[in-house]
N, C-alpha and C positions, 0 to 999 in steps of 0.2 A: 482225343481231346477231353479235358475234364468237363463234367456236366455242370450246368448252371448251379445246381445244389452244392457241389463241391467248391465252386468259386466263391460262394457267399459265406463259407465257413471262416471262423477266426483263425489267426496264425496258430494258436495253440491247438485248436481242433484239427487243423490240417496236419500239424506235426505229429499229433497222436495217431492219425491215420497212416502217416508215413512210417511211423514206428511199427505199425501193424502190417506193413508191406503194401500199402495202397499207392500205386504208381500215379494214379490220377491226382492224388493229393500233392505229390512231389511236383507234378507239372503245374498245378495251381500255384504253389509257392514260387516256382521258377517264373511263371508269368507275372507274379506280383512283385518279385524282388530281383529278378535276373538283371534288369537294367541298373539297379542300384549297385549290385555286386560288381558288374562290369565297369561302371563308372569309377568305383573306388579302386579296382585293380588297375585300370588304365592310368589313374592319377599317379600311381606308384611306378608302374612299368613303362608308361609312355609307348606302348606297343599294342596295337589292336589284336594281333594274333595271340600274343601272350595273355592279354586281358581275357580273351575268350577262353583260353586254356584254363586260367585260374577260375573263371566263372563255372566251367563244367566241373572242375575239381571240387569247388566249394559245395555244389549241390550233390555231388557224389558223396561228399563227407556228411552232408545233412541226411542223406538216405541211410548211411551206415550208423550215424551217431544220434539219430532222432530220439531214441529211447533214453539217452543219457542226459538230454536237456532238462534242466531244472528251472522252471519259471519263477521260482522263489529267489533265485540268485541273480537273474538278469532277464531283460526283455528279449524276445526272439530276434528283433532287429539288431540289438547290441551283440548278441551271440553270433549272428550271421556275419556282421561286418568285421567282427574280430577274427573270425575264421578267414575271411577274404583278405584282410590286411596281413595276417600271418603267412598265408599261402603266397601272396605276392612278394613279401620280403624274403621268404625262403627261396623263391624262384630267382630273385635278384642275386642272392648269395651264391646259389649254385652256378649261375651264369658267370659271376665274377671268378669263381674258382676255376671255371673252364676257359677263362679268357675271352668271354663272349660279350663283354659289356661295352666294347668300343670306346668312344670318347666320353662316356657317361659316368666315369669313375667318381667325379665329385658329387653328382646327383645321387649316385648309388650309396656312397659313404654317408651322405646326409640322411637318406631314407633309413639306412640300417641303424645309424646313431639314434635317430628318433624312435625307432622300434625298440632299441635296447633301453632307452630312457623310460619307455612305457612299462618296462619290466621292473623298474626300481621300486623299492618300498615307498619312497616319497610319492612317486606318481600314483601308486595304488591307493594311498591315503587320499590324495587329491581327487582321484577318480571316484572313490567311494563317497566322498563328501558331495561331489557333483551329482552322483546318482541319487543320493538321499534327497538332495534339494530338488532334483528334477521330478521326483515322485510326488512332490507337493504342488506342482504346477498343473493347470488345466491340461487335459489330454492333447489339445491342438497345439498349445505352446510347447509342451514336452516333446511332441513328435518332431517338430522342426528343429529343435535344439539338439535332440539326439542324433538326427541325421547329419547335422553340421558338426557337432562336437565329437561324436563317436564314429559317424560314417564318413566324415571328411568331405561332404558335398557343399557346393556353393549354393547360394540362395536360388539362383536360376535353376540349378539341377534339382533342388528340392521341389520347386514349383512344378517342374516337368514330371518328376516322379509321382507327386501327389495329385497332379492334375488340377492345381489351383492357381489363381493369378499370382504373379510375382509380388505385387503390392501386398497381398494377403500374407505371404511368407514374411516379408519385411516387417509387417505390423506384428505378427506373432513372435518373431525373433526379438524385436525391440521390447515388447511387453514381457516376454519370458526372461530376457536379460535383466530387466529392471527388477523383476521379482527375485531372480536368482541372486543378484547383488545384495538384495535385502536379506535373503536367507543365509547367504554365505559370509556376510559381514560380521565383524566382532560384536556389533550391537544388534544382531538379528533377533529373531523371535526367541523367547525363552526356551531352553532345552537344547539350543544349538550352541554347545559349549566351546567348540573349536573355533579358532580364528580362521576365517575363510579368505583372507586377503590373497594368498597365492592362487587359490582356486578361482577367485573372481578375476584376477589378472589374467590367468590362463584362458578363461572363457572369453574375456574381452579381446585378447590377442587373436584367438582363433576366429572370433567374429570379424575382426578387421581383415584377416586373411581371406575369409569366405567372401566378404563383400568385394574384394578385388577381382574375384572370379565371376561376379554378377554380369 
């Protein structure tokens, strides 16, 4: 088991130790984010065993690729959930190719289509705008919106993951969304030259979906 000292390190410090071959640091990251990765994988796969398989695969990838992570390009949680989402989608594709998807073809096609849309240039531009705006929010608001927008968690799942009241999550989401709408709007703060209407709409739609899962 990781020592108390390791458990109190930041994500970046733990990742640096993982890159140096510290297994305790990897265990600490797993304890911190294993449930988050599992929840995201299960949302896509709707299968507990497969979600556990993806979770193990994701942290194996973290062990192998820790040295390549660049904190200047993204936050660790964004990187981690991206790996989880891609692994889950890849697994769905392989199962479809083997004829193992049963009656879930419609759900599978929808999941894969959404994944493909995330690879489009337009989506990358929207995601970049959102990330830039998120960086201007207070850390607490940014954290819950990242878990919702990039991690795909419901507000209740976010509350459970962070160990805070559901009401606190709702307040942070509401305040964060109001600030993001201001930052992403065409009449936002000076220096934000892009029109953020599409990004704002996308965030609002995702927020509505997340609330349904509360």
